[in-house]
N, C-alpha and C positions, 0 to 999 in steps of 0.2 A: 395641544392639537385642536384644530378647528373641527367642528362637528361634520362639516361637508367633506373633509379629507378622509379618504379611506386608505387603509394600509394595503399595499400591493401584496397579493398572495404569491409566495414563492412556489415554483414547481417542485413536486416531490423528487427526491433523489433517484428513485427507481425510474421515473419518467425520463430524467436527463440521461441516465445510464442506458436505457433502452434506445433513446434517440441517437446517442453517440455510437452505440453498437450497430444500429441499422445503417447509419451514415458510413461507418467504416466498412461494413460488408458491401454495401452498394457501390462505394467508391472503388473498392477492389475490383469490381467488375469492369470499370472503365479504365483503370490503370493498366490492366493486362493487355489492352489493345496496343499500348505503346511499346511493349516488350514482346509482342507476338512473333516477330521474326526471330529473335533470339530464343524464345521458348520453343518454336517449331524446329529450329536447328538443333537445339539441345535434345529434343525428343526424337529427332530424325524423321519428322513427318513434314508434309507440305504446310504452307501457311493457311491454306483453306481448311485442312484437317485440324490444325491448331486452333483455328477460329471456332471450330465446333466445340472445343473445350469451353470457350466463353459462352456459347449458346447453352451448353449443358449446365454450366454453373448458374446462368441466369434463370433457366427453367427450374432447377432444383431450389434456388433461393426463393423464387416466386411461389412455388408450391409448398415449401417448408415454412415460410414466414407466418402464414396464418395459423398453421397447425402449432408451431412453436408458441405463438401468442396465446392460444387457447390453453395449451398445456402448462405454460408458466404463469397464467393469470392468477392462480391462487397461491 
């Protein structure tokens, strides 16, 4: 190996797991918009009321994510 060549540091497994988990939960928030009419019909509510579920999930996710990061940091 040449002296000028550095070895690339691999990301820790926990960081990859955290990234994948965050991606999965955040994607779930957008996927629900495609099935909103079926979800609303299944729950027996209007689509506007069903859309509030997406808003509630987004707010809960946004508020809980920083707390979960601090709690699971150690």
